[in-house]
ChimeraX commands (.cxc) that place a marker at each C-alpha (Angstrom):
marker #1 position -0.25,0.31,-0.06 radius 0.5
marker #1 position 2.80,2.18,1.01 radius 0.5
marker #1 position 4.79,1.69,-2.68 radius 0.5
marker #1 position 1.48,1.80,-4.37 radius 0.5
marker #1 position 0.83,5.28,-2.80 radius 0.5
marker #1 position 4.40,6.62,-3.28 radius 0.5
marker #1 position 3.88,5.51,-6.99 radius 0.5
marker #1 position 0.67,7.19,-7.51 radius 0.5
marker #1 position 2.48,10.55,-5.73 radius 0.5
marker #1 position 5.44,9.98,-8.30 radius 0.5
marker #1 position 3.21,9.82,-11.19 radius 0.5
marker #1 position 1.27,12.69,-10.22 radius 0.5
marker #1 position 4.51,14.93,-9.87 radius 0.5
marker #1 position 5.53,13.65,-13.15 radius 0.5
marker #1 position 2.45,14.66,-14.87 radius 0.5
marker #1 position 2.52,18.09,-13.40 radius 0.5
marker #1 position 5.86,18.68,-14.43 radius 0.5
marker #1 position 5.28,17.55,-18.14 radius 0.5
marker #1 position 2.08,19.66,-18.15 radius 0.5
marker #1 position 4.50,22.47,-17.04 radius 0.5
marker #1 position 7.21,21.85,-19.45 radius 0.5
marker #1 position 4.45,21.24,-22.21 radius 0.5
marker #1 position 2.91,24.75,-21.34 radius 0.5
marker #1 position 6.66,26.17,-21.73 radius 0.5
marker #1 position 6.97,24.84,-24.93 radius 0.5
marker #1 position 3.93,26.09,-26.18 radius 0.5
marker #1 position 4.56,29.54,-25.19 radius 0.5
marker #1 position 7.80,29.49,-27.14 radius 0.5
marker #1 position 11.36,30.60,-26.31 radius 0.5
marker #1 position 10.67,34.16,-25.96 radius 0.5
marker #1 position 11.97,35.66,-22.54 radius 0.5
marker #1 position 8.96,37.67,-20.85 radius 0.5
marker #1 position 7.14,38.39,-24.12 radius 0.5
marker #1 position 4.08,39.32,-21.96 radius 0.5
marker #1 position 5.94,41.85,-20.19 radius 0.5
marker #1 position 5.25,41.29,-16.08 radius 0.5
marker #1 position 6.59,42.98,-13.05 radius 0.5
marker #1 position 9.21,40.90,-11.46 radius 0.5
marker #1 position 7.28,38.35,-8.50 radius 0.5
marker #1 position 8.46,36.54,-5.85 radius 0.5
marker #1 position 6.23,33.44,-5.41 radius 0.5
marker #1 position 4.63,33.28,-8.74 radius 0.5
marker #1 position 6.37,31.80,-11.74 radius 0.5
marker #1 position 5.20,33.92,-14.61 radius 0.5
marker #1 position 5.24,31.93,-17.79 radius 0.5
marker #1 position 7.32,33.90,-20.65 radius 0.5
marker #1 position 4.08,34.29,-22.67 radius 0.5
marker #1 position 0.44,33.94,-21.24 radius 0.5
marker #1 position -2.19,31.42,-23.03 radius 0.5
marker #1 position -5.59,31.87,-23.57 radius 0.5
marker #1 position -7.42,29.01,-21.84 radius 0.5
marker #1 position -9.97,27.27,-24.12 radius 0.5
marker #1 position -13.69,27.42,-23.42 radius 0.5
marker #1 position -15.24,25.79,-20.61 radius 0.5
marker #1 position -18.41,25.81,-18.30 radius 0.5
marker #1 position -18.08,25.08,-14.45 radius 0.5
marker #1 position -21.15,25.13,-12.25 radius 0.5
marker #1 position -20.68,27.51,-9.02 radius 0.5
marker #1 position -21.91,27.00,-5.66 radius 0.5
marker #1 position -24.43,29.20,-5.90 radius 0.5
marker #1 position -25.96,27.21,-9.11 radius 0.5
marker #1 position -24.62,29.81,-12.03 radius 0.5
marker #1 position -22.03,29.05,-14.56 radius 0.5
marker #1 position -18.41,29.88,-14.33 radius 0.5
marker #1 position -17.22,30.28,-17.84 radius 0.5
marker #1 position -13.77,31.50,-19.22 radius 0.5
marker #1 position -15.55,35.02,-19.72 radius 0.5
marker #1 position -16.23,34.99,-15.96 radius 0.5
marker #1 position -12.29,35.34,-15.02 radius 0.5
marker #1 position -11.60,38.23,-16.96 radius 0.5
marker #1 position -11.12,41.64,-15.23 radius 0.5
marker #1 position -9.27,40.08,-12.19 radius 0.5
marker #1 position -6.17,38.08,-11.54 radius 0.5
marker #1 position -7.26,34.65,-10.58 radius 0.5
marker #1 position -5.53,31.88,-8.40 radius 0.5
marker #1 position -7.21,28.49,-9.38 radius 0.5
marker #1 position -6.90,25.55,-7.04 radius 0.5
marker #1 position -7.86,21.71,-7.75 radius 0.5
marker #1 position -9.15,19.73,-4.66 radius 0.5
marker #1 position -12.14,18.11,-2.66 radius 0.5
marker #1 position -13.95,18.64,0.37 radius 0.5
marker #1 position -12.99,15.12,1.89 radius 0.5
marker #1 position -9.23,15.98,1.34 radius 0.5
marker #1 position -7.61,15.29,4.96 radius 0.5
marker #1 position -4.54,17.62,4.40 radius 0.5
marker #1 position -3.63,19.62,1.62 radius 0.5
marker #1 position -6.60,21.36,0.47 radius 0.5
marker #1 position -7.73,22.61,3.89 radius 0.5
marker #1 position -4.15,23.65,4.49 radius 0.5
marker #1 position -3.67,25.10,1.23 radius 0.5
marker #1 position -7.11,26.94,1.29 radius 0.5
marker #1 position -6.11,28.25,4.85 radius 0.5
marker #1 position -2.81,29.81,3.34 radius 0.5
marker #1 position -5.03,31.52,0.30 radius 0.5
marker #1 position -7.32,32.88,2.74 radius 0.5
marker #1 position -4.17,34.48,4.94 radius 0.5
marker #1 position -3.28,35.78,1.42 radius 0.5
marker #1 position -7.09,36.75,0.60 radius 0.5
marker #1 position -6.71,39.28,4.06 radius 0.5
marker #1 position -4.16,41.26,2.47 radius 0.5
marker #1 position -6.00,42.44,-0.44 radius 0.5
marker #1 position -8.93,44.08,1.34 radius 0.5
marker #1 position -7.43,47.30,0.42 radius 0.5
marker #1 position -7.69,46.86,-3.25 radius 0.5
marker #1 position -11.00,48.05,-5.01 radius 0.5
marker #1 position -13.51,45.21,-5.40 radius 0.5
marker #1 position -13.71,45.81,-9.18 radius 0.5
marker #1 position -9.90,44.68,-9.48 radius 0.5
marker #1 position -9.36,42.44,-6.73 radius 0.5
marker #1 position -7.64,39.20,-7.18 radius 0.5
marker #1 position -9.85,36.30,-6.86 radius 0.5
marker #1 position -9.51,32.50,-5.46 radius 0.5
marker #1 position -10.92,29.64,-7.35 radius 0.5
marker #1 position -11.37,26.50,-5.56 radius 0.5
marker #1 position -12.65,23.69,-8.21 radius 0.5
marker #1 position -13.75,20.43,-6.74 radius 0.5
marker #1 position -12.07,17.38,-8.95 radius 0.5
marker #1 position -14.64,15.12,-7.01 radius 0.5
marker #1 position -18.09,15.81,-8.33 radius 0.5
marker #1 position -19.34,12.53,-7.04 radius 0.5
marker #1 position -19.32,13.53,-3.58 radius 0.5
marker #1 position -19.11,17.24,-3.80 radius 0.5
marker #1 position -22.19,19.12,-4.84 radius 0.5
marker #1 position -22.23,22.56,-5.54 radius 0.5
marker #1 position -23.73,23.48,-2.24 radius 0.5
marker #1 position -21.09,21.44,-0.39 radius 0.5
marker #1 position -18.17,23.32,-1.95 radius 0.5
marker #1 position -19.70,26.43,-1.14 radius 0.5
marker #1 position -19.79,25.67,2.43 radius 0.5
marker #1 position -16.55,24.46,2.54 radius 0.5
marker #1 position -14.62,27.04,0.70 radius 0.5
marker #1 position -16.41,29.77,2.23 radius 0.5
marker #1 position -15.47,28.50,5.76 radius 0.5
marker #1 position -12.25,29.71,4.87 radius 0.5
marker #1 position -12.65,32.84,3.15 radius 0.5
marker #1 position -16.20,34.33,2.13 radius 0.5
marker #1 position -14.87,35.70,-1.22 radius 0.5
marker #1 position -13.44,32.23,-2.39 radius 0.5
marker #1 position -15.51,31.23,-5.55 radius 0.5
marker #1 position -16.19,27.58,-5.55 radius 0.5
marker #1 position -17.21,25.42,-8.83 radius 0.5
marker #1 position -17.48,21.98,-9.88 radius 0.5
marker #1 position -18.39,20.10,-13.14 radius 0.5
marker #1 position -18.78,16.35,-14.46 radius 0.5
marker #1 position -15.56,14.66,-14.86 radius 0.5
marker #1 position -14.88,14.95,-18.59 radius 0.5
marker #1 position -15.20,18.66,-18.14 radius 0.5
marker #1 position -12.93,18.55,-15.14 radius 0.5
marker #1 position -10.33,16.64,-16.92 radius 0.5
marker #1 position -10.15,19.08,-19.97 radius 0.5
marker #1 position -9.93,21.99,-17.33 radius 0.5
marker #1 position -7.47,20.54,-15.58 radius 0.5
marker #1 position -5.47,19.96,-18.84 radius 0.5
marker #1 position -5.47,23.32,-19.85 radius 0.5
marker #1 position -4.17,24.28,-16.65 radius 0.5
marker #1 position -1.18,21.64,-16.98 radius 0.5
marker #1 position -2.83,20.03,-14.01 radius 0.5
marker #1 position -4.06,16.42,-13.21 radius 0.5
marker #1 position -6.07,14.20,-10.70 radius 0.5
marker #1 position -7.17,10.79,-10.22 radius 0.5
marker #1 position -9.58,8.49,-7.96 radius 0.5
marker #1 position -7.63,6.36,-5.72 radius 0.5
marker #1 position -10.17,3.91,-4.25 radius 0.5
marker #1 position -9.50,3.05,-0.41 radius 0.5
marker #1 position -9.32,-0.73,1.03 radius 0.5
marker #1 position -13.09,-0.96,1.23 radius 0.5
marker #1 position -14.12,0.62,-2.01 radius 0.5
marker #1 position -15.49,-2.64,-3.30 radius 0.5
marker #1 position -17.94,-2.82,-0.43 radius 0.5
marker #1 position -18.33,1.22,0.10 radius 0.5
marker #1 position -18.20,2.99,-3.13 radius 0.5
marker #1 position -17.77,6.13,-1.22 radius 0.5
marker #1 position -14.21,4.75,0.34 radius 0.5
marker #1 position -11.85,6.60,-2.00 radius 0.5
marker #1 position -9.54,9.57,-2.35 radius 0.5
marker #1 position -8.79,11.92,-4.91 radius 0.5
marker #1 position -5.19,12.90,-5.91 radius 0.5
marker #1 position -4.68,16.02,-7.89 radius 0.5
marker #1 position -1.77,18.50,-8.83 radius 0.5
marker #1 position -0.99,20.78,-5.63 radius 0.5
marker #1 position 0.09,23.89,-7.74 radius 0.5
marker #1 position -1.94,27.03,-8.21 radius 0.5
marker #1 position -2.57,28.37,-11.56 radius 0.5
marker #1 position -2.47,32.15,-12.19 radius 0.5
marker #1 position -5.05,33.26,-14.76 radius 0.5
marker #1 position -4.48,36.87,-15.80 radius 0.5
marker #1 position -7.40,39.72,-16.09 radius 0.5
marker #1 position -7.20,38.74,-20.01 radius 0.5
marker #1 position -8.43,35.14,-18.77 radius 0.5
marker #1 position -4.95,33.40,-19.92 radius 0.5
marker #1 position -3.00,31.08,-18.22 radius 0.5
marker #1 position 0.14,33.78,-17.16 radius 0.5
marker #1 position 1.84,31.49,-14.17 radius 0.5
marker #1 position 2.26,28.99,-11.53 radius 0.5
marker #1 position 2.76,28.97,-7.89 radius 0.5
marker #1 position 4.34,26.07,-6.35 radius 0.5
marker #1 position 4.23,24.78,-2.96 radius 0.5
marker #1 position 5.25,25.46,-0.08 radius 0.5
marker #1 position 3.20,28.60,-0.39 radius 0.5
marker #1 position 4.25,31.83,1.45 radius 0.5
marker #1 position 1.01,33.76,1.51 radius 0.5
marker #1 position 2.70,37.35,2.51 radius 0.5
marker #1 position 4.65,36.85,-0.85 radius 0.5
marker #1 position 1.91,35.57,-2.83 radius 0.5
marker #1 position -0.34,38.52,-1.85 radius 0.5
marker #1 position 2.27,40.92,-2.42 radius 0.5
marker #1 position 2.76,39.38,-5.87 radius 0.5
marker #1 position -1.04,39.64,-6.75 radius 0.5
marker #1 position -0.95,43.38,-5.67 radius 0.5
marker #1 position 2.00,44.10,-7.76 radius 0.5
marker #1 position 0.28,42.56,-10.97 radius 0.5
marker #1 position -3.01,43.90,-10.11 radius 0.5
marker #1 position -1.32,47.47,-10.05 radius 0.5
marker #1 position 0.67,46.99,-13.06 radius 0.5
marker #1 position -2.52,46.26,-14.93 radius 0.5
marker #1 position -4.43,49.14,-13.57 radius 0.5
marker link #1:1,2 radius 0.2
marker link #1:2,3 radius 0.2
marker link #1:3,4 radius 0.2
marker link #1:4,5 radius 0.2
marker link #1:5,6 radius 0.2
marker link #1:6,7 radius 0.2
marker link #1:7,8 radius 0.2
marker link #1:8,9 radius 0.2
marker link #1:9,10 radius 0.2
marker link #1:10,11 radius 0.2
marker link #1:11,12 radius 0.2
marker link #1:12,13 radius 0.2
marker link #1:13,14 radius 0.2
marker link #1:14,15 radius 0.2
marker link #1:15,16 radius 0.2
marker link #1:16,17 radius 0.2
marker link #1:17,18 radius 0.2
marker link #1:18,19 radius 0.2
marker link #1:19,20 radius 0.2
marker link #1:20,21 radius 0.2
marker link #1:21,22 radius 0.2
marker link #1:22,23 radius 0.2
marker link #1:23,24 radius 0.2
marker link #1:24,25 radius 0.2
marker link #1:25,26 radius 0.2
marker link #1:26,27 radius 0.2
marker link #1:27,28 radius 0.2
marker link #1:28,29 radius 0.2
marker link #1:29,30 radius 0.2
marker link #1:30,31 radius 0.2
marker link #1:31,32 radius 0.2
marker link #1:32,33 radius 0.2
marker link #1:33,34 radius 0.2
marker link #1:34,35 radius 0.2
marker link #1:35,36 radius 0.2
marker link #1:36,37 radius 0.2
marker link #1:37,38 radius 0.2
marker link #1:38,39 radius 0.2
marker link #1:39,40 radius 0.2
marker link #1:40,41 radius 0.2
marker link #1:41,42 radius 0.2
marker link #1:42,43 radius 0.2
marker link #1:43,44 radius 0.2
marker link #1:44,45 radius 0.2
marker link #1:45,46 radius 0.2
marker link #1:46,47 radius 0.2
marker link #1:47,48 radius 0.2
marker link #1:48,49 radius 0.2
marker link #1:49,50 radius 0.2
marker link #1:50,51 radius 0.2
marker link #1:51,52 radius 0.2
marker link #1:52,53 radius 0.2
marker link #1:53,54 radius 0.2
marker link #1:54,55 radius 0.2
marker link #1:55,56 radius 0.2
marker link #1:56,57 radius 0.2
marker link #1:57,58 radius 0.2
marker link #1:58,59 radius 0.2
marker link #1:59,60 radius 0.2
marker link #1:60,61 radius 0.2
marker link #1:61,62 radius 0.2
marker link #1:62,63 radius 0.2
marker link #1:63,64 radius 0.2
marker link #1:64,65 radius 0.2
marker link #1:65,66 radius 0.2
marker link #1:66,67 radius 0.2
marker link #1:67,68 radius 0.2
marker link #1:68,69 radius 0.2
marker link #1:69,70 radius 0.2
marker link #1:70,71 radius 0.2
marker link #1:71,72 radius 0.2
marker link #1:72,73 radius 0.2
marker link #1:73,74 radius 0.2
marker link #1:74,75 radius 0.2
marker link #1:75,76 radius 0.2
marker link #1:76,77 radius 0.2
marker link #1:77,78 radius 0.2
marker link #1:78,79 radius 0.2
marker link #1:79,80 radius 0.2
marker link #1:80,81 radius 0.2
marker link #1:81,82 radius 0.2
marker link #1:82,83 radius 0.2
marker link #1:83,84 radius 0.2
marker link #1:84,85 radius 0.2
marker link #1:85,86 radius 0.2
marker link #1:86,87 radius 0.2
marker link #1:87,88 radius 0.2
marker link #1:88,89 radius 0.2
marker link #1:89,90 radius 0.2
marker link #1:90,91 radius 0.2
marker link #1:91,92 radius 0.2
marker link #1:92,93 radius 0.2
marker link #1:93,94 radius 0.2
marker link #1:94,95 radius 0.2
marker link #1:95,96 radius 0.2
marker link #1:96,97 radius 0.2
marker link #1:97,98 radius 0.2
marker link #1:98,99 radius 0.2
marker link #1:99,100 radius 0.2
marker link #1:100,101 radius 0.2
marker link #1:101,102 radius 0.2
marker link #1:102,103 radius 0.2
marker link #1:103,104 radius 0.2
marker link #1:104,105 radius 0.2
marker link #1:105,106 radius 0.2
marker link #1:106,107 radius 0.2
marker link #1:107,108 radius 0.2
marker link #1:108,109 radius 0.2
marker link #1:109,110 radius 0.2
marker link #1:110,111 radius 0.2
marker link #1:111,112 radius 0.2
marker link #1:112,113 radius 0.2
marker link #1:113,114 radius 0.2
marker link #1:114,115 radius 0.2
marker link #1:115,116 radius 0.2
marker link #1:116,117 radius 0.2
marker link #1:117,118 radius 0.2
marker link #1:118,119 radius 0.2
marker link #1:119,120 radius 0.2
marker link #1:120,121 radius 0.2
marker link #1:121,122 radius 0.2
marker link #1:122,123 radius 0.2
marker link #1:123,124 radius 0.2
marker link #1:124,125 radius 0.2
marker link #1:125,126 radius 0.2
marker link #1:126,127 radius 0.2
marker link #1:127,128 radius 0.2
marker link #1:128,129 radius 0.2
marker link #1:129,130 radius 0.2
marker link #1:130,131 radius 0.2
marker link #1:131,132 radius 0.2
marker link #1:132,133 radius 0.2
marker link #1:133,134 radius 0.2
marker link #1:134,135 radius 0.2
marker link #1:135,136 radius 0.2
marker link #1:136,137 radius 0.2
marker link #1:137,138 radius 0.2
marker link #1:138,139 radius 0.2
marker link #1:139,140 radius 0.2
marker link #1:140,141 radius 0.2
marker link #1:141,142 radius 0.2
marker link #1:142,143 radius 0.2
marker link #1:143,144 radius 0.2
marker link #1:144,145 radius 0.2
marker link #1:145,146 radius 0.2
marker link #1:146,147 radius 0.2
marker link #1:147,148 radius 0.2
marker link #1:148,149 radius 0.2
marker link #1:149,150 radius 0.2
marker link #1:150,151 radius 0.2
marker link #1:151,152 radius 0.2
marker link #1:152,153 radius 0.2
marker link #1:153,154 radius 0.2
marker link #1:154,155 radius 0.2
marker link #1:155,156 radius 0.2
marker link #1:156,157 radius 0.2
marker link #1:157,158 radius 0.2
marker link #1:158,159 radius 0.2
marker link #1:159,160 radius 0.2
marker link #1:160,161 radius 0.2
marker link #1:161,162 radius 0.2
marker link #1:162,163 radius 0.2
marker link #1:163,164 radius 0.2
marker link #1:164,165 radius 0.2
marker link #1:165,166 radius 0.2
marker link #1:166,167 radius 0.2
marker link #1:167,168 radius 0.2
marker link #1:168,169 radius 0.2
marker link #1:169,170 radius 0.2
marker link #1:170,171 radius 0.2
marker link #1:171,172 radius 0.2
marker link #1:172,173 radius 0.2
marker link #1:173,174 radius 0.2
marker link #1:174,175 radius 0.2
marker link #1:175,176 radius 0.2
marker link #1:176,177 radius 0.2
marker link #1:177,178 radius 0.2
marker link #1:178,179 radius 0.2
marker link #1:179,180 radius 0.2
marker link #1:180,181 radius 0.2
marker link #1:181,182 radius 0.2
marker link #1:182,183 radius 0.2
marker link #1:183,184 radius 0.2
marker link #1:184,185 radius 0.2
marker link #1:185,186 radius 0.2
marker link #1:186,187 radius 0.2
marker link #1:187,188 radius 0.2
marker link #1:188,189 radius 0.2
marker link #1:189,190 radius 0.2
marker link #1:190,191 radius 0.2
marker link #1:191,192 radius 0.2
marker link #1:192,193 radius 0.2
marker link #1:193,194 radius 0.2
marker link #1:194,195 radius 0.2
marker link #1:195,196 radius 0.2
marker link #1:196,197 radius 0.2
marker link #1:197,198 radius 0.2
marker link #1:198,199 radius 0.2
marker link #1:199,200 radius 0.2
marker link #1:200,201 radius 0.2
marker link #1:201,202 radius 0.2
marker link #1:202,203 radius 0.2
marker link #1:203,204 radius 0.2
marker link #1:204,205 radius 0.2
marker link #1:205,206 radius 0.2
marker link #1:206,207 radius 0.2
marker link #1:207,208 radius 0.2
marker link #1:208,209 radius 0.2
marker link #1:209,210 radius 0.2
marker link #1:210,211 radius 0.2
marker link #1:211,212 radius 0.2
marker link #1:212,213 radius 0.2
marker link #1:213,214 radius 0.2
marker link #1:214,215 radius 0.2
marker link #1:215,216 radius 0.2
view
């Protein structure tokens, strides 16, 4: 069991790394073609890439589309509400980051988007309650598995279902392994960068403030 779990983690890490490499290759060899200011915690891609069209369901029942992300910098994190450690820790760190943006106008304030990759158990209302317990401004959304797979792939992320020991008797006995990075989406709705763990809330907050001010 231990070796299998280590293997799964290594596969996810390799896939995430390959996704990042593919994204960087797709952006081309240009050096900072999008002309972003210097950042501490955020690794900015040389050139931002438009995301394909998508439609996720938000916790309030409305649709979250690619157009909804425009006008703000967005930090997108994949997870699930039954996650025992990484997800609550990351959302708590992001909440600490969000608390440092209150001085920015709401019209341009960066946003955090939590996307559940466990639609089988995570209803829209459940993910809303979960995400808003960390910070009321967090956007929570999910979708069917094929839509989530395409969305994750567009960000260079991966996820997979991992059955538990009693899954044959209890279908709800499973976990979800997923990429732990945070995708950075610019105000034009393009994939612009990546934040890798371990996360530093203060540095992330300062980076997003700098990026927001540079785009105003």
